[in-house]
C-alpha positions in Angstrom: 12.5 8.8 3.8 14.4 11.7 2.2 12.4 14.9 1.7 12.6 14.8 -2.1 11.0 11.3 -2.2 7.3 10.7 -2.5 5.1 7.6 -2.1 2.2 6.5 -4.2 -0.2 4.0 -2.7 -2.6 2.2 -5.0 -5.3 -0.3 -3.9 -6.0 -3.0 -6.5 -8.7 -4.9 -4.6 -10.8 -4.4 -1.5 -13.0 -7.2 -0.3 -15.5 -6.6 2.5 -15.9 -9.8 4.5 -18.8 -8.2 6.4 -19.8 -4.6 7.3 -16.9 -4.2 9.8 -14.0 -6.2 8.3 -12.2 -5.7 4.9 -9.2 -7.1 3.3 -7.3 -5.0 0.7 -4.2 -5.5 -1.4 -2.1 -3.1 -3.6 1.2 -1.5 -4.1 3.3 1.2 -2.5 6.0 2.9 -4.7 8.6 5.2 -3.3 10.5 7.4 -5.8 12.0 10.8 -6.3 9.5 13.7 -6.7 8.9 14.3 -10.4 10.4 10.9 -11.5 9.8 9.8 -15.1 7.3 7.0 -15.4 9.9 4.7 -17.1 12.5 5.3 -14.4 13.0 2.6 -11.8 11.6 3.6 -8.4 13.6 3.6 -5.2 11.4 1.0 -3.6 8.2 -0.9 -4.7 6.4 -3.2 -2.3 3.1 -5.2 -2.3 0.8 -5.0 0.6 -2.1 -6.8 2.2 -4.2 -4.9 4.8 -6.9 -6.1 7.1 -9.1 -3.3 8.2 -11.6 -3.3 11.0 -14.3 -0.7 11.7 -14.3 0.4 15.3 -16.8 2.9 16.6 -17.5 4.0 13.0 -13.9 4.5 12.0 -11.7 2.2 9.9 -8.5 1.0 11.7 -5.7 -1.2 10.5 -5.9 -4.6 12.2 -3.0 -6.1 10.3 -0.5 -5.1 7.6 1.8 -7.4 5.5 4.4 -5.9 3.2 6.1 -8.0 0.6 9.1 -7.0 -1.5 8.9 -8.6 -5.0 11.8 -10.8 -5.9 14.2 -9.1 -8.4 16.6 -11.1 -10.6 
């Protein structure tokens, strides 16, 4: 990723299946630093993450990235 690009990660939902397993979904947007809100980002992806607590710390167990279809 070029140095003048930034990423913004936003979680929309986090669901705890039990005390050690969670499923989360959200978006990652990659754009120029200081980009206007109405300007199209360089890349925007959706994600689903499965997290697992191991020895008291959350670790990523699985990640799925999805690029929305553009027309």
